[in-house]
C-alpha positions as CSV (number, residue, x, y, z in Angstrom):
1,M,-30.9,-28.0,27.7
2,S,-30.7,-31.6,26.4
3,E,-27.8,-33.1,24.7
4,Q,-29.6,-33.0,21.4
5,Q,-30.0,-29.2,21.8
6,N,-26.3,-28.7,23.0
7,A,-25.2,-30.8,19.9
8,E,-27.4,-28.6,17.4
9,T,-26.0,-25.5,19.2
10,L,-22.4,-26.6,18.7
11,R,-23.3,-27.5,15.0
12,A,-24.6,-24.0,14.6
13,L,-21.5,-22.6,16.2
14,S,-19.2,-24.6,14.0
15,D,-20.9,-23.0,11.1
16,I,-20.4,-19.7,12.5
17,D,-16.8,-20.3,13.2
18,V,-16.3,-21.4,9.5
19,S,-18.1,-18.4,8.3
20,I,-16.1,-16.1,10.4
21,L,-12.7,-17.5,9.1
22,R,-14.1,-17.2,5.4
23,I,-14.9,-13.7,5.9
24,K,-11.5,-12.9,7.6
25,K,-9.9,-14.6,4.5
26,Q,-12.0,-12.3,2.2
27,L,-10.8,-9.3,4.2
28,D,-7.2,-10.3,4.1
29,E,-7.3,-11.1,0.4
30,L,-9.1,-7.8,-0.5
31,P,-7.3,-6.6,-3.7
32,H,-7.4,-2.9,-2.5
33,K,-4.6,-3.6,-0.1
34,Q,-2.2,-4.7,-2.7
35,Q,-3.3,-1.7,-4.9
36,I,-2.8,0.7,-2.3
37,L,0.7,-0.8,-1.6
38,E,1.6,-0.6,-5.4
39,V,0.4,3.0,-5.7
40,R,2.4,4.0,-2.6
41,Q,5.5,2.4,-4.1
42,K,4.8,4.5,-7.4
43,S,4.4,7.5,-5.3
44,K,7.8,6.9,-3.8
45,E,9.5,6.5,-7.1
46,L,7.9,9.7,-8.0
47,E,9.1,11.5,-5.0
48,L,12.6,10.5,-6.0
49,K,12.1,11.7,-9.5
50,A,10.7,15.0,-8.2
51,L,13.9,15.5,-6.1
52,Q,16.1,14.8,-9.0
53,V,14.1,17.2,-11.2
54,Q,14.3,19.8,-8.6
55,Q,18.1,19.4,-8.2
56,M,18.4,19.8,-12.0
57,A,16.3,22.9,-11.9
58,N,18.5,24.2,-9.0
59,E,21.7,23.6,-10.9
60,V,20.4,25.3,-14.2
61,A,19.2,28.3,-11.9
62,R,22.7,28.7,-10.5
63,T,24.4,28.5,-13.9
64,L,22.1,31.1,-15.3
65,V,23.0,33.3,-12.4
66,L,26.6,32.8,-13.2
67,L,26.3,33.4,-16.8
68,S,24.3,36.6,-16.1
69,D,27.0,37.9,-13.7
70,E,29.7,37.1,-16.2
71,T,27.7,38.8,-18.9
72,Q,27.2,41.9,-16.9
73,H,30.8,42.0,-16.2
74,S,31.7,41.7,-19.8
75,D,29.1,44.6,-20.5
76,E,31.2,46.8,-17.9
77,Q,34.4,45.8,-19.4
78,I,33.4,46.7,-23.0
79,A,31.7,49.9,-21.8
80,H,35.1,50.8,-20.2
81,A,37.3,49.9,-23.1
82,Q,35.1,51.7,-25.3
83,S,35.3,54.6,-23.0
84,V,39.0,54.6,-23.1
85,L,39.1,54.1,-27.0
86,D,36.9,57.1,-27.5
87,K,39.6,59.3,-25.7
88,T,42.6,58.0,-27.3
89,N,44.5,59.0,-30.4
90,E,47.4,56.5,-30.3
91,Y,47.5,53.8,-33.0
92,R,49.0,51.0,-30.7
93,E,46.3,51.6,-27.8
94,T,43.5,52.1,-30.3
95,S,44.4,48.6,-31.9
96,N,44.8,46.9,-28.5
97,L,41.4,48.3,-27.2
98,V,39.6,47.3,-30.5
99,A,41.0,43.8,-30.1
100,E,40.1,43.7,-26.5
101,I,36.4,44.9,-27.2
102,E,36.2,42.2,-30.0
103,M,37.3,39.5,-27.7
104,L,35.0,40.7,-25.0
105,A,32.1,40.9,-27.6
106,T,33.0,37.3,-28.6
107,R,32.9,36.1,-25.0
108,K,29.6,38.0,-24.4
109,A,28.0,36.4,-27.4
110,Q,29.1,32.9,-26.2
111,L,27.6,33.7,-22.7
112,E,24.3,34.6,-24.3
113,E,24.4,31.5,-26.4
114,D,25.1,29.5,-23.3
115,S,22.3,31.3,-21.5
116,L,19.8,30.5,-24.2
117,I,20.9,26.8,-24.0
118,Q,20.4,26.9,-20.2
119,M,16.9,28.6,-20.3
120,E,15.8,25.9,-22.9
121,K,17.1,23.1,-20.6
122,Q,15.2,25.1,-17.8
123,E,12.1,25.0,-19.8
124,K,12.3,21.3,-20.5
125,I,13.1,20.7,-16.8
126,A,10.0,22.8,-15.8
127,G,7.8,20.6,-18.4
128,V,9.2,17.3,-16.7
129,G,8.5,18.7,-13.2
130,A,4.8,19.6,-14.2
131,Q,4.5,16.0,-15.4
132,V,5.9,14.5,-12.3
133,A,3.5,16.7,-10.4
134,E,0.6,15.8,-12.4
135,A,1.4,12.1,-12.0
136,A,1.9,12.5,-8.2
137,R,-1.6,14.1,-7.9
138,K,-3.3,11.2,-10.0
139,L,-1.4,8.6,-7.8
140,E,-2.8,10.5,-4.7
141,A,-6.3,10.4,-6.0
142,E,-5.9,6.8,-7.0
143,E,-4.7,5.8,-3.4
144,Q,-7.7,7.7,-2.0
145,A,-10.1,5.8,-4.2
146,Y,-8.5,2.4,-3.4
147,T,-8.5,3.5,0.3
148,D,-12.2,4.6,0.2
149,A,-13.1,1.3,-1.6
150,Y,-11.2,-0.7,1.0
151,R,-12.8,1.0,3.8
152,D,-16.1,0.4,2.2
153,A,-15.6,-3.4,1.4
154,G,-13.7,-3.9,4.6
155,G,-16.4,-2.2,6.7
156,R,-19.1,-4.5,5.3
157,L,-16.9,-7.6,6.0
158,K,-16.0,-6.4,9.6
159,Q,-19.6,-5.8,10.2
160,E,-20.6,-9.2,9.0
161,I,-17.9,-10.7,11.5
162,F,-19.1,-8.6,14.3
163,D,-22.6,-9.8,13.8
164,L,-21.4,-13.4,13.6
165,Q,-19.3,-13.1,16.7
166,H,-22.4,-11.5,18.6
167,A,-24.5,-14.6,17.4
168,R,-21.8,-16.8,18.6
169,E,-21.8,-15.3,22.1
170,A,-25.4,-15.5,22.2
171,L,-25.3,-19.4,21.4
172,V,-22.3,-20.0,23.8
173,A,-24.4,-18.4,26.7
174,T,-27.1,-21.2,26.2
175,L,-24.5,-24.0,26.6
176,P,-23.7,-25.6,30.0
177,E,-20.7,-23.7,31.7
178,N,-18.2,-26.6,31.1
179,L,-19.3,-27.2,27.6
180,A,-19.1,-23.4,26.8
181,R,-15.5,-23.3,28.6
182,D,-14.3,-26.2,26.4
183,Y,-15.6,-24.8,23.3
184,L,-14.1,-21.3,23.9
185,S,-10.7,-23.0,24.7
186,A,-10.9,-24.9,21.5
187,V,-11.7,-21.6,19.6
188,E,-8.6,-20.1,21.0
189,K,-6.3,-23.1,20.3
190,K,-7.7,-24.2,17.0
191,T,-7.4,-21.4,14.8
192,G,-11.0,-20.1,15.6
193,I,-12.9,-23.2,15.0
194,G,-13.9,-24.8,18.3
195,A,-16.6,-27.3,17.3
196,A,-16.9,-29.4,14.2
197,H,-19.3,-32.1,13.0
198,L,-19.0,-35.1,10.7
199,I,-19.6,-34.8,7.0
200,D,-19.1,-38.1,5.2
201,N,-17.1,-39.6,7.8
202,R,-14.8,-36.4,7.9
203,C,-14.3,-33.9,10.6
204,S,-15.5,-30.5,9.3
205,G,-12.7,-28.9,11.6
206,C,-9.6,-30.7,10.2
207,F,-11.0,-32.4,7.1
208,C,-9.5,-35.8,8.2
209,T,-11.4,-38.9,7.4
210,L,-12.0,-40.8,10.4
211,S,-11.1,-44.7,10.6
212,E,-14.0,-47.2,11.0
213,G,-12.8,-47.8,14.6
214,Q,-12.9,-44.2,15.4
215,L,-16.4,-43.7,14.1
216,A,-17.7,-46.7,15.8
217,K,-16.2,-45.3,19.1
218,L,-17.8,-42.1,18.5
219,F,-21.3,-43.6,17.6
220,E,-21.3,-45.6,21.0
221,G,-20.8,-42.5,22.9
222,P,-22.9,-39.3,23.3
223,L,-23.7,-37.0,20.5
224,I,-21.0,-34.7,21.5
225,G,-17.5,-36.1,21.4
226,I,-13.7,-35.1,20.5
227,C,-12.3,-35.6,17.2
228,P,-9.4,-37.9,17.6
229,N,-7.3,-36.1,15.0
230,C,-7.6,-32.3,15.8
231,N,-9.2,-32.6,19.4
232,R,-12.0,-30.1,18.6
233,I,-15.4,-30.8,20.1
234,L,-17.2,-33.0,17.5
235,V,-20.9,-33.5,17.0
236,T,-21.4,-36.9,15.5
237,V,-23.6,-37.6,12.4
238,A,-26.3,-39.0,14.7
239,T,-27.4,-35.5,15.2
240,Q,-28.1,-35.1,11.5
241,E,-30.2,-38.3,11.5
242,A,-32.1,-37.1,14.7
243,G,-32.6,-33.7,13.2
């Protein structure tokens, strides 16, 4: 292959390298990643909220059990006192039993009121729990939608990268062994761009403007040189004129 053909191949490889980097940047900057992370953060916050709601529900349930047990005990005490009252004719004992029954009835009424308050609280907690569960389901669906969208968009971009890398491999195979080796080494060392060409006296790899002396030295040499700033393989402007 002639130097002119090698130069054109390197220019084509330069364009491929730039395209691969551009697409990789697009892949890294896909908004779905950030959206997925934000949704997951919200989901964690909801998990904590759900745990707090469950703890409150458990506490109310325990309180209701205690109130129920005490109410049942009050009923038993009232029934016992009433049984004794029904059998006695003594004034003092009757007065004491009536007073005890009234006190127990008052306590029972308070227990029933407390139970109603706890049941209302329980109902509110259940409502909050349902809201949290619904919000969690929505976030799960939202995360799945973002994940699917990311896989779709990311899959297309990854396929483009794969196709470009395949094209690059095919072009590298046409280069002389030493030039192919130098190019691949530069790709590894220079952030994925192994070859560059001059655009308005600037290296397309590092974007540095070359001095007149540097340009003159390049133009005196072959079409394929080295950028004096970034050390990438550099195809001179002469190939553009020749092409």
